C-alpha positions as CSV (number, residue, x, y, z in Angstrom):
1,X,18.4,-4.7,0.5
2,X,14.7,-4.7,0.6
3,X,13.1,-1.5,0.2
4,X,9.3,-0.9,0.5
5,X,7.3,2.0,-1.1
6,X,4.7,3.5,1.1
7,X,2.1,5.7,-0.9
8,X,-0.3,7.4,1.5
9,X,-3.3,9.5,0.9
10,X,-3.6,12.4,3.3
11,X,-7.1,13.2,2.5
12,X,-7.9,12.6,6.2
13,X,-4.8,13.6,7.7
14,X,-5.4,12.4,11.3
15,X,-6.4,9.1,10.0
16,X,-3.5,9.0,7.6
17,X,-1.0,9.6,10.5
18,X,-2.3,6.5,12.4
19,X,-2.5,4.5,9.1
20,X,1.3,5.5,8.6
21,X,2.8,5.4,12.0
22,X,1.5,1.8,12.5
23,X,2.8,0.6,9.1
24,X,6.3,2.2,9.7
25,X,6.4,0.7,13.2
26,X,5.7,-2.7,11.9
27,X,8.3,-2.2,9.0
28,X,11.1,-1.0,11.3
29,X,10.1,-3.9,13.8
30,X,11.0,-6.3,10.8
31,X,14.2,-4.3,9.7
32,X,12.7,-3.1,6.4
33,X,13.8,0.1,4.5
34,X,11.1,2.2,3.2
35,X,10.2,5.5,1.4
36,X,6.9,7.3,1.5
37,X,5.2,9.7,-1.0
38,X,2.1,11.5,-0.2
39,X,-0.8,11.9,-2.5
40,X,-3.9,13.9,-2.1
41,X,-6.4,11.3,-2.3
42,X,-7.0,7.6,-2.5
43,X,-7.6,7.8,-6.4
44,X,-4.2,9.1,-6.8
45,X,-2.7,6.1,-5.0
46,X,-2.2,3.8,-7.8
47,X,-0.8,6.4,-10.1
48,X,2.0,7.2,-7.7
49,X,2.7,3.5,-6.9
50,X,3.0,3.1,-10.7
51,X,5.6,6.1,-11.0
52,X,7.5,4.7,-8.2
53,X,7.7,1.2,-9.5
54,X,8.9,2.5,-12.8
55,X,12.3,3.0,-11.0
56,X,12.7,-0.6,-10.2
57,X,13.9,0.5,-6.6
58,X,11.3,-1.4,-4.6
59,X,10.6,-4.6,-3.4
60,X,7.3,-4.1,-2.3
61,X,4.4,-1.5,-1.9
62,X,2.0,-0.4,0.8
63,X,-0.9,1.8,-0.2
64,X,-2.7,3.7,2.5
65,X,-5.3,5.9,2.7
66,X,-9.3,6.3,3.7
67,X,-12.6,6.7,1.8
68,X,-15.6,7.7,3.9
69,X,-19.0,7.0,2.6
70,X,-21.0,10.1,1.6
71,X,-24.1,11.0,0.1
72,X,-23.3,10.2,-3.5
73,X,-22.1,7.2,-5.4
74,X,-18.4,8.9,-5.5
75,X,-17.7,6.5,-2.7
76,X,-18.5,3.5,-4.7
77,X,-16.5,4.7,-7.7
78,X,-13.4,5.7,-5.9
79,X,-13.2,2.5,-3.6
80,X,-13.9,0.2,-6.5
81,X,-11.3,1.9,-8.9
82,X,-8.6,2.4,-6.3
83,X,-8.6,-1.3,-5.4
84,X,-8.9,-2.4,-8.8
85,X,-6.1,-0.3,-10.2
86,X,-3.6,-1.0,-7.2
87,X,-4.3,-4.8,-7.6
88,X,-3.6,-4.5,-11.3
89,X,-0.3,-2.8,-10.8
90,X,0.7,-5.4,-8.2
91,X,0.0,-8.2,-10.7
92,X,1.5,-6.5,-13.8
93,X,4.9,-6.0,-11.8
94,X,4.6,-9.0,-9.9
95,X,5.1,-6.7,-6.8
96,X,4.3,-7.8,-3.1
97,X,1.3,-5.5,-1.9
98,X,-0.1,-4.5,1.5
99,X,-3.5,-2.8,0.8
100,X,-4.3,-0.7,3.7
101,X,-7.1,1.6,2.3
102,X,-9.9,1.8,4.8
103,X,-13.3,2.2,3.4
104,X,-15.6,3.1,6.1
105,X,-19.2,4.7,6.7
106,X,-17.9,7.4,9.2
107,X,-15.0,8.9,10.7
108,X,-15.6,7.1,14.0
109,X,-15.0,3.8,12.3
110,X,-12.1,5.2,10.4
111,X,-10.3,6.1,13.7
112,X,-11.1,3.0,15.4
113,X,-9.6,0.9,12.6
114,X,-6.6,2.8,11.4
115,X,-3.8,1.8,13.5
116,X,-4.7,-1.9,13.1
117,X,-5.2,-1.4,9.3
118,X,-1.7,0.2,8.6
119,X,-0.2,-2.6,10.7
120,X,-2.1,-5.3,8.8
121,X,-1.0,-3.8,5.4
122,X,2.7,-3.7,6.5
123,X,2.4,-7.2,7.5
124,X,0.8,-8.4,4.3
125,X,3.6,-6.7,2.2
126,X,6.2,-8.3,4.3
127,X,4.6,-11.9,4.0
128,X,4.2,-11.4,0.2
129,X,7.9,-10.4,-0.2
130,X,8.6,-13.7,1.6
131,X,6.3,-15.6,-0.9
132,X,8.0,-13.9,-3.8
133,X,11.4,-15.0,-2.5
134,X,10.2,-18.6,-2.3
135,X,9.2,-18.5,-5.9
136,X,12.6,-16.6,-6.9
137,X,14.6,-19.7,-6.0
138,X,13.3,-21.1,-9.3
139,X,14.3,-18.0,-11.3
140,X,17.7,-16.5,-12.1
141,X,17.2,-13.1,-10.5
142,X,19.8,-11.7,-12.8
143,X,17.4,-11.8,-15.8
144,X,14.0,-10.6,-14.0
145,X,13.2,-7.1,-14.6
146,X,10.9,-7.6,-11.4
147,X,13.5,-7.8,-8.6
């Protein structure tokens, strides 16, 4: 049975709700099971995903959150490191990933993009699960720790 881990930053609660609702709706339309974990900010997404994957319970992950540009370089550091760390985890575990972390200049941009971004992240995860399944026909799944 396919099970997806959704890790969501709730730093911007209204935006997080839009992201999560649209991702969940997409997963449910595709008959996918999921669990969600809430973290305080985008920087914590990678750590929570890594912890979840250590259980070997998930076939894919979706990272959801929002970072809004401010007046300092904090935005640049968080967006770069968040994306890099999540991608590194995806590659290390060979796990299908849907990346739905909005990086915007203001709250209006975030609100106008959030619903579609959550949906796109869920669809990306679903499609990457299919890609992995195509490769798994060449591998005896009983011996892969990444199932």
